[in-house]
All heavy atoms as an XYZ file, in Angstrom:
1005
protein
N     156.496    131.719    138.867
C     156.367    131.041    137.588
C     156.840    131.942    136.448
O     157.530    131.489    135.570
C     154.890    130.649    137.411
C     154.653    129.763    136.267
S     155.172    128.122    136.739
C     154.462    127.203    135.464
N     156.461    133.226    136.548
C     156.850    134.166    135.507
C     158.360    134.404    135.504
O     158.979    134.517    134.455
C     156.107    135.486    135.707
C     156.285    136.446    134.548
C     155.423    137.676    134.738
O     154.204    137.511    134.836
O     155.995    138.766    134.808
N     158.988    134.462    136.709
C     160.430    134.648    136.823
C     161.192    133.460    136.243
O     162.279    133.617    135.692
C     160.835    134.850    138.285
C     160.552    136.257    138.749
O     160.407    137.164    137.934
N     160.461    136.432    140.054
N     160.641    132.274    136.399
C     161.295    131.080    135.870
C     161.391    131.141    134.350
O     162.415    130.763    133.761
C     160.496    129.849    136.295
C     161.341    128.614    136.418
C     160.564    127.494    137.064
O     160.290    127.579    138.274
O     160.241    126.563    136.325
N     160.366    131.641    133.687
C     160.375    131.792    132.238
C     161.399    132.821    131.786
O     162.097    132.627    130.789
N     161.496    133.897    132.533
C     162.490    134.937    132.193
C     163.909    134.407    132.368
O     164.788    134.683    131.554
C     162.277    136.171    133.080
C     161.067    136.954    132.705
C     160.947    138.176    133.576
N     159.710    138.867    133.279
C     159.236    139.833    133.995
N     159.878    140.245    135.080
N     158.113    140.420    133.664
N     164.125    133.687    133.466
C     165.468    133.123    133.705
C     165.863    132.157    132.596
O     167.002    132.153    132.134
C     165.506    132.413    135.058
C     165.560    133.361    136.194
C     165.743    132.633    137.481
N     165.674    133.610    138.553
C     165.367    133.335    139.778
N     165.081    132.092    140.123
N     165.330    134.259    140.695
N     164.914    131.352    132.181
C     165.203    130.384    131.106
C     165.517    131.124    129.804
O     166.469    130.782    129.096
C     164.007    129.459    130.919
C     164.287    128.280    130.035
C     163.117    127.325    130.025
C     163.458    126.085    129.253
N     162.393    125.099    129.307
N     164.750    132.170    129.520
C     164.993    132.963    128.315
C     166.374    133.624    128.371
O     167.139    133.587    127.403
C     163.899    134.022    128.148
C     164.151    134.958    127.017
C     163.959    134.537    125.704
C     164.590    136.255    127.235
C     164.207    135.391    124.646
C     164.840    137.108    126.182
C     164.639    136.684    124.882
N     166.731    134.230    129.503
C     168.047    134.858    129.646
C     169.164    133.829    129.553
O     170.230    134.098    128.973
C     168.132    135.613    130.971
C     167.347    136.924    131.024
C     167.394    137.520    132.429
C     167.866    137.911    130.012
N     168.940    132.660    130.118
C     169.945    131.595    130.018
C     170.187    131.188    128.570
O     171.334    130.996    128.142
N     169.132    131.076    127.791
C     169.276    130.732    126.372
C     170.012    131.852    125.634
O     170.887    131.600    124.799
C     167.896    130.449    125.738
C     167.995    130.366    124.227
C     167.306    129.175    126.312
N     169.696    133.114    125.947
C     170.375    134.246    125.308
C     171.869    134.261    125.644
O     172.716    134.463    124.771
C     169.733    135.566    125.730
S     168.109    135.832    125.019
N     172.226    134.043    126.906
C     173.630    134.031    127.317
C     174.356    132.867    126.649
O     175.482    133.026    126.152
C     173.750    133.956    128.858
C     175.189    133.676    129.285
C     173.254    135.250    129.487
N     173.742    131.714    126.596
C     174.379    130.559    125.945
C     174.583    130.837    124.457
O     175.647    130.524    123.904
C     173.524    129.311    126.142
N     173.612    131.442    123.798
C     173.747    131.769    122.376
C     174.859    132.767    122.128
O     175.645    132.622    121.187
N     174.942    133.789    122.974
C     176.012    134.782    122.836
C     177.384    134.156    123.080
O     178.360    134.489    122.398
C     175.780    135.943    123.796
S     174.391    136.997    123.344
N     177.463    133.230    124.028
C     178.744    132.561    124.303
C     179.190    131.726    123.109
O     180.359    131.749    122.718
C     178.609    131.676    125.562
O     178.187    132.494    126.656
C     179.913    130.994    125.897
N     178.273    131.003    122.511
C     178.606    130.185    121.332
C     179.029    131.083    120.174
O     180.020    130.803    119.484
C     177.404    129.295    120.945
C     177.614    128.651    119.587
C     177.165    128.234    122.002
N     178.339    132.190    119.959
C     178.688    133.107    118.876
C     180.065    133.729    119.104
O     180.872    133.842    118.168
C     177.620    134.192    118.744
N     180.365    134.117    120.342
C     181.674    134.700    120.652
C     182.788    133.674    120.458
O     183.855    133.987    119.930
C     181.682    135.239    122.079
N     182.560    132.427    120.872
C     183.574    131.376    120.701
C     183.821    131.101    119.223
O     184.965    130.926    118.795
C     183.139    130.104    121.417
N     182.765    131.087    118.422
C     182.922    130.858    116.979
C     183.666    132.018    116.331
O     184.546    131.811    115.486
C     181.558    130.664    116.330
N     183.362    133.238    116.719
C     184.037    134.408    116.151
C     185.512    134.422    116.517
O     186.365    134.816    115.719
C     183.355    135.686    116.637
N     185.867    133.986    117.697
C     187.267    133.958    118.121
C     188.010    132.760    117.540
O     189.192    132.846    117.209
C     187.344    133.926    119.646
N     187.348    131.631    117.381
C     188.009    130.417    116.922
C     188.191    130.317    115.417
O     189.142    129.691    114.945
N     187.321    130.926    114.646
C     187.398    130.799    113.190
C     188.723    131.316    112.608
O     189.351    130.622    111.807
C     186.210    131.508    112.524
C     186.207    131.387    111.036
C     185.876    130.188    110.428
C     186.569    132.455    110.230
C     185.891    130.062    109.057
C     186.594    132.337    108.858
C     186.247    131.138    108.269
O     186.282    131.016    106.910
N     189.186    132.516    112.991
C     190.476    132.968    112.442
C     191.629    132.049    112.809
O     192.547    131.853    112.019
C     190.654    134.358    113.058
C     189.312    134.791    113.479
C     188.556    133.547    113.814
N     191.602    131.466    113.986
C     192.672    130.550    114.401
C     192.650    129.298    113.527
O     193.692    128.831    113.060
C     192.520    130.182    115.896
C     193.519    129.116    116.290
C     192.667    131.419    116.764
N     191.464    128.759    113.281
C     191.354    127.578    112.412
C     191.814    127.885    110.994
O     192.493    127.080    110.368
C     189.917    127.067    112.392
C     189.462    126.317    113.636
C     187.984    125.968    113.527
C     190.278    125.066    113.825
N     191.450    129.038    110.465
C     191.858    129.413    109.102
C     193.369    129.556    109.016
O     193.969    129.245    108.000
C     191.181    130.716    108.651
C     189.694    130.599    108.446
C     189.340    129.748    107.262
N     189.933    130.310    106.066
C     190.097    129.655    104.944
N     189.693    128.429    104.846
N     190.651    130.215    103.902
N     194.003    130.037    110.087
C     195.449    130.209    110.088
C     196.158    128.853    110.116
O     197.142    128.644    109.407
C     195.885    131.050    111.293
C     197.380    131.134    111.456
C     198.136    131.927    110.609
C     198.027    130.410    112.441
C     199.503    132.002    110.750
C     199.389    130.478    112.596
C     200.127    131.276    111.747
O     201.483    131.342    111.879
N     195.667    127.936    110.915
C     196.339    126.652    111.098
C     196.023    125.635    110.008
O     196.840    124.785    109.691
C     195.974    126.064    112.461
C     196.496    126.838    113.667
C     195.973    126.208    114.940
C     198.008    126.889    113.671
N     194.840    125.686    109.439
C     194.439    124.680    108.464
C     194.958    125.031    107.070
O     195.055    126.203    106.712
C     192.927    124.575    108.428
N     195.310    124.021    106.298
C     195.733    124.286    104.924
C     194.562    124.773    104.094
O     193.417    124.454    104.362
C     196.225    122.921    104.429
C     195.577    121.941    105.311
C     195.336    122.623    106.629
N     194.878    125.547    103.076
C     193.833    126.031    102.195
C     193.287    124.872    101.392
O     194.010    123.985    100.965
C     194.386    127.105    101.267
C     194.794    128.321    102.027
C     195.253    129.398    101.094
N     195.681    130.532    101.891
C     196.710    131.279    101.600
N     197.394    131.058    100.506
N     197.045    132.276    102.370
N     192.000    124.887    101.182
C     191.383    123.808    100.422
C     190.885    124.330     99.084
O     190.802    125.518     98.863
C     190.214    123.221    101.208
O     189.258    124.226    101.442
N     190.577    123.397     98.230
C     190.028    123.770     96.940
C     191.101    124.025     95.909
O     192.264    123.695     96.083
N     190.724    124.627     94.828
C     191.621    124.893     93.724
C     192.479    126.108     94.051
O     192.167    126.919     94.880
C     190.811    125.147     92.462
C     189.910    123.999     92.088
C     190.680    122.715     91.817
O     191.737    122.751     91.198
N     190.178    121.610     92.301
N     193.525    126.225     93.353
C     194.406    127.367     93.550
C     195.841    126.909     93.503
O     196.146    125.761     93.698
N     196.711    127.825     93.238
C     198.108    127.478     93.136
C     198.398    126.836     91.796
O     197.580    126.121     91.249
N     199.528    127.123     91.280
C     199.886    126.614     89.966
C     200.276    125.148     90.027
O     200.742    124.656     91.042
C     201.043    127.439     89.419
N     200.067    124.417     88.917
C     200.494    123.029     88.834
C     201.970    122.968     88.483
O     202.609    121.932     88.634
C     199.666    122.287     87.800
N     202.507    124.056     87.993
C     203.925    124.164     87.677
C     204.363    125.573     88.059
O     203.682    126.542     87.743
C     204.153    123.915     86.188
C     205.551    123.569     85.837
C     205.631    123.046     84.431
C     206.279    121.696     84.538
N     206.441    121.016     83.302
N     205.466    125.666     88.748
C     205.897    126.952     89.274
C     207.391    127.100     89.044
O     208.142    126.148     89.240
C     205.570    126.996     90.778
C     205.859    128.269     91.524
C     204.883    129.360     91.098
C     205.702    128.028     93.015
N     207.817    128.289     88.632
C     209.236    128.541     88.403
C     209.714    129.580     89.409
O     209.117    130.649     89.551
C     209.489    129.042     86.961
C     210.967    129.365     86.767
C     209.025    128.002     85.954
N     210.772    129.235     90.131
C     211.352    130.128     91.134
C     212.816    130.348     90.756
O     213.549    129.380     90.544
C     211.262    129.493     92.541
C     209.799    129.275     92.927
C     211.972    130.361     93.567
C     209.609    128.479     94.205
N     213.253    131.598     90.654
C     214.676    131.845     90.372
C     215.544    131.266     91.487
O     215.271    131.485     92.673
C     214.775    133.373     90.327
C     213.386    133.852     90.104
C     212.488    132.833     90.726
N     216.578    130.526     91.107
C     217.431    129.857     92.100
C     218.124    130.863     93.012
O     218.364    130.583     94.176
C     218.450    128.982     91.394
N     218.414    132.050     92.518
C     219.086    133.065     93.322
C     218.202    133.648     94.410
O     218.680    134.358     95.302
N     216.916    133.367     94.351
C     215.975    133.906     95.334
C     216.113    133.232     96.700
O     215.643    133.755     97.692
C     214.554    133.686     94.800
C     213.542    134.698     95.258
C     212.228    134.496     94.545
O     212.074    135.039     93.435
O     211.374    133.785     95.105
N     216.752    132.089     96.733
C     216.841    131.293     97.951
C     218.292    131.183     98.409
O     219.150    130.705     97.678
C     216.261    129.902     97.663
C     215.692    129.100     98.803
C     214.557    129.843     99.490
C     215.186    127.769     98.293
N     218.560    131.624     99.643
C     219.906    131.530    100.207
C     220.032    130.230    101.003
O     219.024    129.651    101.407
C     220.166    132.717    101.138
C     220.132    134.038    100.447
C     220.302    135.146    101.448
C     220.106    136.485    100.763
N     220.048    137.585    101.720
N     221.250    129.805    101.255
C     221.460    128.582    102.036
C     220.835    128.723    103.421
O     221.003    129.740    104.088
C     222.952    128.282    102.155
C     223.532    127.751    100.873
C     224.975    127.295    101.034
O     225.496    127.290    102.167
O     225.582    126.953    100.014
N     220.072    127.714    103.817
C     219.413    127.703    105.114
C     218.032    128.329    105.115
O     217.334    128.290    106.126
N     217.617    128.911    103.975
C     216.299    129.566    103.899
C     215.240    128.628    103.345
O     215.548    127.627    102.687
C     216.358    130.800    103.005
C     217.017    131.971    103.705
O     217.215    131.895    104.932
O     217.321    132.953    103.006
N     213.991    128.988    103.601
C     212.845    128.249    103.078
C     211.892    129.232    102.414
O     211.754    130.369    102.860
C     212.122    127.511    104.200
N     211.265    128.802    101.332
C     210.276    129.630    100.631
C     208.979    128.843    100.557
O     208.923    127.770     99.965
C     210.773    129.970     99.226
C     209.796    130.815     98.440
C     210.375    131.230     97.120
C     209.422    132.077     96.315
N     209.092    133.342     96.930
N     207.927    129.385    101.176
C     206.611    128.758    101.147
C     205.826    129.299     99.964
O     205.939    130.471     99.622
C     205.849    129.042    102.456
C     206.383    128.263    103.621
C     207.505    128.674    104.310
C     205.760    127.103    104.017
C     208.002    127.950    105.380
C     206.237    126.361    105.087
C     207.367    126.785    105.769
N     205.013    128.441     99.344
C     204.216    128.838     98.192
C     203.023    127.896     98.051
O     202.956    126.863     98.721
C     205.065    128.829     96.910
C     205.776    127.528     96.670
C     205.191    126.535     95.895
C     207.009    127.273     97.236
C     205.823    125.331     95.679
C     207.653    126.064     97.029
C     207.063    125.092     96.249
N     202.091    128.284     97.207
C     200.944    127.435     96.896
C     201.287    126.600     95.674
O     201.757    127.132     94.664
C     199.708    128.286     96.595
C     199.138    128.970     97.813
C     198.529    127.990     98.801
O     197.796    127.093     98.373
O     198.814    128.133     99.998
N     201.061    125.298     95.785
C     201.344    124.411     94.665
C     200.212    123.410     94.528
O     199.928    122.660     95.474
C     202.671    123.678     94.876
C     202.981    122.688     93.804
C     203.346    123.112     92.541
C     202.887    121.335     94.043
C     203.612    122.192     91.547
C     203.147    120.411     93.062
C     203.510    120.838     91.801
N     199.547    123.427     93.392
C     198.447    122.497     93.099
C     197.390    122.494     94.201
O     196.926    121.441     94.614
C     198.994    121.098     92.838
N     197.043    123.658     94.687
C     195.971    123.774     95.671
C     196.347    123.484     97.098
O     195.484    123.356     97.957
N     197.643    123.399     97.382
C     198.074    123.096     98.737
C     199.344    123.880     99.059
O     200.039    124.358     98.162
C     198.329    121.594     98.858
O     198.645    121.268    100.178
N     199.646    123.986    100.325
C     200.858    124.688    100.744
C     202.078    123.790    100.538
O     202.026    122.597    100.807
C     200.759    125.085    102.210
O     199.742    126.026    102.389
N     203.144    124.407    100.062
C     204.379    123.673     99.818
C     205.549    124.563    100.224
O     205.386    125.767    100.445
C     204.487    123.285     98.350
N     206.715    123.954    100.309
C     207.894    124.703    100.715
C     209.109    124.198     99.941
O     209.230    123.006     99.655
C     208.124    124.593    102.247
C     208.354    123.153    102.680
C     209.246    125.497    102.714
N     209.976    125.128     99.583
C     211.250    124.812     98.943
C     212.334    125.294     99.893
O     212.298    126.438    100.344
C     211.363    125.530     97.596
C     212.673    125.370     96.844
C     212.836    123.934     96.348
C     212.737    126.329     95.672
N     213.261    124.414    100.230
C     214.343    124.826    101.121
C     215.680    124.565    100.457
O     215.814    123.682     99.619
C     214.296    124.099    102.488
C     214.414    122.600    102.304
C     213.062    124.454    103.254
C     214.621    121.857    103.594
N     216.635    125.383    100.851
C     218.016    125.179    100.437
C     218.777    124.929    101.723
O     218.908    125.829    102.557
C     218.553    126.404     99.702
C     219.895    126.187     99.066
C     220.252    127.362     98.178
C     221.476    127.060     97.353
N     221.786    128.190     96.453
N     219.214    123.698    101.910
C     219.861    123.320    103.162
C     221.180    124.059    103.332
O     221.692    124.667    102.383
C     220.118    121.809    103.220
O     221.050    121.473    102.197
C     218.831    121.024    103.043
N     221.730    123.976    104.518
C     223.009    124.643    104.783
C     224.138    124.037    103.958
O     225.170    124.667    103.765
C     223.333    124.574    106.273
O     223.314    123.236    106.713
N     223.929    122.816    103.437
C     224.934    122.202    102.558
C     224.671    122.538    101.089
O     225.373    122.071    100.205
C     224.939    120.681    102.751
O     223.689    120.133    102.385
N     223.618    123.334    100.809
C     223.339    123.765     99.439
C     222.374    122.883     98.677
O     222.078    123.143     97.512
N     221.872    121.824     99.292
C     220.942    120.910     98.632
C     219.534    121.515     98.607
O     219.073    122.088     99.585
C     220.917    119.577     99.372
C     220.003    118.560     98.763
C     219.925    117.286     99.604
O     220.380    117.254    100.734
N     219.341    116.267     99.026
N     218.837    121.386     97.472
C     217.464    121.866     97.348
C     216.500    120.724     97.638
O     216.718    119.590     97.211
C     217.205    122.391     95.939
C     217.903    123.702     95.592
C     217.800    123.958     94.102
C     217.320    124.850     96.382
N     215.405    121.027     98.356
C     214.370    120.047     98.679
C     213.015    120.736     98.575
O     212.834    121.824     99.126
C     214.558    119.482    100.107
C     213.483    118.455    100.419
C     215.937    118.896    100.295
N     212.074    120.121     97.855
C     210.703    120.634     97.764
C     209.777    119.639     98.459
O     209.813    118.445     98.174
C     210.288    120.821     96.314
N     208.973    120.159     99.392
C     208.100    119.304    100.192
C     206.716    119.917    100.314
O     206.548    121.132    100.208
C     208.663    119.154    101.609
C     210.045    118.553    101.768
C     210.551    118.791    103.186
C     210.008    117.069    101.458
N     205.749    119.067    100.598
C     204.444    119.562    101.007
C     204.619    120.179    102.389
O     205.330    119.643    103.230
C     203.443    118.410    101.080
O     202.278    118.840    101.750
N     203.962    121.310    102.643
C     204.067    121.975    103.945
C     202.923    121.584    104.872
O     202.732    122.189    105.912
C     204.107    123.485    103.758
N     202.182    120.553    104.474
C     201.027    120.112    105.268
C     201.458    118.943    106.155
O     201.901    117.906    105.666
C     199.869    119.683    104.347
C     198.686    119.203    105.163
C     199.461    120.847    103.449
N     201.339    119.135    107.470
C     201.719    118.100    108.428
C     200.870    116.853    108.194
O     199.659    116.942    107.968
C     201.529    118.605    109.856
S     201.977    117.390    111.113
N     201.495    115.696    108.289
C     200.801    114.435    108.034
C     199.996    113.964    109.236
O     199.335    112.931    109.165
C     201.808    113.340    107.643
O     202.800    113.240    108.668
C     202.465    113.671    106.321
N     200.004    114.715    110.313
C     199.225    114.336    111.487
C     197.785    114.803    111.337
O     196.897    113.995    111.113
C     199.868    114.906    112.751
C     199.121    114.609    114.002
N     198.841    115.564    114.942
C     198.581    113.469    114.470
C     198.169    115.023    115.930
N     197.994    113.742    115.673
N     197.556    116.119    111.416
C     196.192    116.640    111.305
C     196.042    117.710    110.230
O     195.017    118.364    110.150
C     195.731    117.205    112.661
C     195.490    116.169    113.747
C     195.051    116.842    115.034
C     194.449    115.150    113.309
N     197.070    117.913    109.425
C     196.943    118.824    108.291
C     197.268    120.271    108.566
O     196.929    121.132    107.755
N     197.936    120.584    109.652
C     198.351    121.965    109.913
C     199.545    122.306    109.010
O     200.225    121.413    108.510
C     198.752    122.137    111.369
S     197.408    121.829    112.520
N     199.793    123.584    108.823
C     200.926    124.025    108.013
C     202.168    124.092    108.902
O     202.163    124.768    109.930
C     200.652    125.409    107.387
C     199.356    125.368    106.570
C     201.834    125.866    106.542
C     199.354    124.376    105.448
N     203.225    123.407    108.473
C     204.458    123.401    109.261
C     205.170    124.740    109.127
O     204.941    125.484    108.184
C     205.402    122.250    108.838
C     204.769    120.904    109.126
C     205.801    122.384    107.389
N     206.028    125.020    110.095
C     206.833    126.245    110.077
C     208.307    125.858    110.003
O     208.721    124.844    110.551
C     206.574    127.062    111.340
C     205.148    127.520    111.441
C     204.871    128.224    112.767
O     205.649    128.160    113.702
N     203.739    128.893    112.823
N     209.092    126.703    109.339
C     210.518    126.465    109.191
C     211.257    127.124    110.345
O     211.102    128.319    110.595
C     210.991    127.033    107.863
C     212.458    126.953    107.626
C     213.320    127.995    107.468
C     213.253    125.768    107.468
N     214.592    127.535    107.247
C     214.575    126.166    107.241
C     212.961    124.411    107.513
C     215.610    125.256    107.050
C     214.006    123.511    107.332
C     215.298    123.928    107.098
N     212.062    126.334    111.064
C     212.876    126.864    112.150
C     214.315    126.880    111.636
O     215.008    125.862    111.636
C     212.757    125.996    113.428
C     213.576    126.595    114.553
C     211.302    125.841    113.828
N     214.726    128.050    111.178
C     216.019    128.185    110.508
C     217.188    127.822    111.428
O     218.135    127.177    110.995
C     216.178    129.624    110.001
C     217.405    129.847    109.182
C     217.454    131.247    108.632
C     218.704    131.446    107.797
N     218.736    132.788    107.216
N     217.101    128.207    112.686
C     218.199    127.958    113.617
C     218.452    126.460    113.811
O     219.582    126.019    113.955
C     217.915    128.595    114.982
C     217.797    130.095    114.946
C     216.452    130.586    114.415
O     215.445    129.854    114.559
O     216.418    131.673    113.821
N     217.387    125.665    113.814
C     217.512    124.217    114.007
C     217.539    123.457    112.685
O     217.755    122.241    112.669
C     216.340    123.698    114.847
C     216.352    124.182    116.271
C     215.194    123.574    117.040
C     215.233    123.970    118.481
N     214.120    123.378    119.249
N     217.273    124.168    111.566
C     217.200    123.534    110.247
C     216.219    122.365    110.261
O     216.547    121.233    109.867
C     218.589    123.065    109.791
C     219.536    124.202    109.470
C     219.153    124.929    108.186
O     219.147    124.347    107.122
N     218.798    126.208    108.304
N     215.004    122.630    110.739
C     213.959    121.619    110.733
C     212.585    122.294    110.711
O     212.461    123.493    110.961
C     214.079    120.676    111.930
C     213.949    121.338    113.272
C     214.110    120.351    114.428
O     213.298    120.350    115.310
N     215.137    119.533    114.419
N     211.559    121.496    110.395
C     210.195    121.987    110.364
C     209.520    121.636    111.679
O     209.759    120.583    112.261
C     209.414    121.340    109.214
C     209.918    121.754    107.865
C     210.779    120.944    107.149
C     209.532    122.956    107.311
C     211.256    121.319    105.914
C     209.997    123.346    106.076
C     210.861    122.526    105.366
N     208.635    122.537    112.119
C     207.888    122.334    113.347
C     206.410    122.548    113.044
O     206.030    123.541    112.438
C     208.348    123.323    114.420
C     207.551    123.310    115.721
C     207.769    122.003    116.467
C     207.945    124.488    116.582
N     205.589    121.601    113.464
C     204.148    121.754    113.316
C     203.634    122.473    114.569
O     203.820    121.975    115.677
C     203.470    120.399    113.157
S     201.680    120.565    113.006
N     202.982    123.628    114.400
C     202.545    124.389    115.565
C     201.358    123.762    116.295
O     201.078    124.135    117.424
C     202.163    125.751    114.982
C     201.777    125.460    113.586
C     202.636    124.298    113.153
N     200.687    122.813    115.683
C     199.479    122.242    116.304
C     199.812    121.272    117.437
O     199.293    121.400    118.528
C     198.638    121.531    115.260
S     197.974    122.656    114.024
N     200.676    120.292    117.161
C     200.948    119.274    118.178
C     202.433    118.976    118.329
O     202.815    117.931    118.850
C     200.181    117.985    117.854
C     198.704    118.186    117.876
N     197.967    118.325    116.738
C     197.837    118.328    118.901
C     196.697    118.519    117.062
N     196.586    118.523    118.362
N     203.273    119.869    117.842
C     204.705    119.744    118.075
C     205.430    118.726    117.211
O     206.528    118.299    117.569
N     204.862    118.342    116.088
C     205.555    117.436    115.179
C     206.809    118.098    114.623
O     206.815    119.286    114.345
N     207.882    117.308    114.492
C     209.140    117.842    113.981
C     209.575    117.025    112.774
O     209.475    115.794    112.779
C     210.219    117.780    115.062
C     209.875    118.591    116.282
C     210.823    118.306    117.433
O     211.450    117.257    117.503
N     210.924    119.262    118.334
N     210.056    117.723    111.742
C     210.499    117.074    110.514
C     211.890    117.597    110.150
O     212.193    118.773    110.364
C     209.548    117.400    109.357
C     208.130    116.955    109.589
C     207.215    117.805    110.181
C     207.710    115.696    109.202
C     205.902    117.413    110.386
C     206.402    115.289    109.408
C     205.490    116.152    110.004
N     212.705    116.726    109.558
C     214.035    117.136    109.107
C     213.912    117.866    107.772
O     212.822    118.008    107.222
C     214.928    115.904    108.956
O     214.465    115.119    107.870
N     215.043    118.294    107.233
C     215.034    119.029    105.964
C     214.572    118.169    104.791
O     214.123    118.707    103.785
C     216.432    119.575    105.642
O     217.365    118.493    105.681
C     216.835    120.651    106.626
N     214.656    116.848    104.906
C     214.161    115.991    103.826
C     212.747    115.474    104.109
O     212.250    114.605    103.405
C     215.125    114.839    103.551
C     215.228    113.866    104.722
O     214.687    114.164    105.799
O     215.848    112.808    104.543
N     212.112    115.992    105.161
C     210.725    115.641    105.464
C     210.556    114.472    106.413
O     209.432    114.125    106.774
N     211.638    113.857    106.844
C     211.570    112.721    107.756
C     211.050    113.170    109.125
O     211.433    114.236    109.610
C     212.974    112.096    107.927
O     213.471    111.748    106.640
C     212.922    110.859    108.808
N     210.213    112.337    109.730
C     209.681    112.652    111.067
C     210.794    112.510    112.097
O     211.431    111.463    112.201
C     208.504    111.710    111.424
C     208.004    112.005    112.830
C     207.381    111.851    110.411
N     211.032    113.579    112.855
C     212.041    113.559    113.923
C     211.419    113.346    115.294
O     212.054    112.861    116.217
C     212.833    114.869    113.934
C     213.650    115.177    112.685
C     214.261    116.561    112.785
C     214.716    114.119    112.479
N     210.151    113.751    115.437
C     209.487    113.613    116.723
C     208.048    114.071    116.642
O     207.629    114.676    115.662
N     207.292    113.720    117.686
C     205.900    114.128    117.736
C     204.977    113.090    117.126
O     205.412    112.000    116.775
N     203.721    113.452    116.966
C     202.727    112.474    116.522
C     202.602    112.211    115.016
O     201.882    111.288    114.650
C     201.421    113.076    117.047
C     201.668    114.547    117.065
C     203.119    114.702    117.403
N     203.248    112.964    114.105
C     203.016    112.684    112.678
C     203.368    111.233    112.308
O     204.450    110.748    112.633
C     203.939    113.658    111.954
C     204.150    114.761    112.920
C     204.140    114.111    114.274
N     202.465    110.542    111.596
C     202.704    109.144    111.255
C     203.596    108.939    110.027
O     204.174    107.872    109.855
C     201.302    108.600    110.984
C     200.539    109.796    110.500
C     201.119    110.975    111.230
N     203.672    109.939    109.164
C     204.425    109.796    107.911
C     205.292    111.040    107.667
O     204.997    112.116    108.191
C     203.463    109.651    106.731
C     202.590    108.418    106.775
C     201.652    108.370    105.564
N     200.906    109.582    105.353
C     199.800    109.925    106.025
N     199.330    109.143    106.970
N     199.183    111.054    105.762
N     206.318    110.908    106.833
C     207.129    112.083    106.481
C     206.346    113.045    105.585
O     205.317    112.679    105.015
C     208.328    111.484    105.746
C     207.918    110.132    105.321
C     206.840    109.674    106.247
N     206.845    114.259    105.445
C     206.240    115.223    104.528
C     206.412    114.713    103.101
O     207.459    114.143    102.759
C     206.904    116.598    104.676
C     206.753    117.283    106.039
C     207.612    118.552    106.085
C     205.295    117.605    106.320
N     205.391    114.913    102.282
C     205.446    114.431    100.893
C     206.444    115.261    100.087
O     206.480    116.488    100.202
C     204.061    114.523    100.265
N     207.252    114.567     99.295
C     208.223    115.247     98.439
C     207.547    115.695     97.155
O     206.643    115.028     96.652
C     209.400    114.332     98.141
C     210.194    114.033     99.384
C     211.437    113.260     99.095
C     212.133    113.073    100.441
N     213.376    112.478    100.399
N     208.001    116.800     96.613
C     207.462    117.346     95.367
C     208.604    117.360     94.347
O     209.696    117.867     94.648
C     206.905    118.768     95.589
C     205.758    118.724     96.599
C     206.453    119.383     94.275
C     205.244    120.088     97.008
N     208.367    116.830     93.163
C     209.441    116.803     92.163
C     209.759    118.205     91.640
O     208.874    119.045     91.536
C     208.865    115.911     91.058
C     207.389    115.987     91.229
C     207.132    116.212     92.677
N     211.024    118.409     91.323
C     211.452    119.691     90.759
C     212.692    119.470     89.902
O     213.350    118.436     90.009
C     211.727    120.716     91.870
C     212.924    120.381     92.715
C     214.183    120.875     92.404
C     212.797    119.554     93.812
C     215.281    120.571     93.177
C     213.891    119.231     94.598
C     215.134    119.745     94.278
N     212.960    120.442     89.042
C     214.167    120.416     88.222
C     214.836    121.780     88.307
O     214.164    122.792     88.533
C     213.851    120.103     86.742
O     212.924    121.072     86.271
C     213.273    118.716     86.584
N     216.135    121.794     88.111
C     216.889    123.040     88.100
C     217.540    123.176     86.738
O     218.327    122.311     86.330
C     217.970    123.056     89.204
C     218.745    124.367     89.164
C     217.360    122.818     90.567
N     217.155    124.219     86.002
C     217.738    124.469     84.689
C     217.946    125.961     84.500
O     217.067    126.759     84.816
C     216.824    123.969     83.551
O     215.524    124.519     83.740
C     216.733    122.462     83.517
N     219.133    126.299     84.027
C     219.475    127.681     83.693
C     219.135    128.672     84.810
O     218.571    129.735     84.563
C     218.785    128.095     82.391
C     219.189    127.239     81.211
C     218.412    127.595     79.951
O     217.673    128.593     79.960
O     218.566    126.858     78.973
N     219.438    128.307     86.018
C     219.222    129.219     87.151
C     217.798    129.318     87.632
O     217.484    130.178     88.457
N     216.927    128.466     87.119
C     215.541    128.458     87.578
C     215.168    127.103     88.159
O     215.572    126.062     87.643
C     214.582    128.772     86.418
C     214.687    130.213     85.985
O     214.809    131.112     86.813
N     214.657    130.440     84.687
N     214.382    127.133     89.215
C     213.883    125.910     89.831
C     212.441    125.751     89.389
O     211.600    126.613     89.674
C     213.955    125.997     91.367
C     215.388    126.297     91.804
C     213.448    124.714     92.008
C     215.499    126.794     93.237
N     212.150    124.660     88.683
C     210.791    124.405     88.206
C     210.167    123.341     89.095
O     210.632    122.206     89.134
C     210.796    123.933     86.739
O     211.472    124.919     85.959
C     209.384    123.752     86.222
N     209.119    123.733     89.807
C     208.408    122.831     90.712
C     207.262    122.174     89.938
O     206.487    122.859     89.285
C     207.825    123.594     91.923
C     208.872    124.487     92.573
C     207.162    122.637     92.899
C     209.898    123.807     93.393
N     207.168    120.849     90.031
C     206.056    120.140     89.385
C     206.392    119.591     88.031
O     207.395    119.752     87.449
């Protein structure tokens, strides 16, 4: 009878340690994949046009969310939300393919945000911008 109580106590301790270890290992992964929440990021942002080469992407915080500005290989500028429309992960720019890839479930987006494949239900949201005197003003 006494051994049964000890076994139950040890079982609860092992289960608690397992849950704590899983939470400690999983939290950094969730923080990396999930978009930042809350306030932060400017409502208007100015980026020098010379900072971006053809085929490159620049990620930044805009109005409290992740966003990206790309200059396509044809020289066209596009500003998009970097938050995948499937589950809210941050997309990554694949320069070689000139498309965005969501690391969570393999969603693929073109340079204009159109869904190319995977589970995302909608395209990436476009962000308005203007180009004046060598500066790109987002927002």
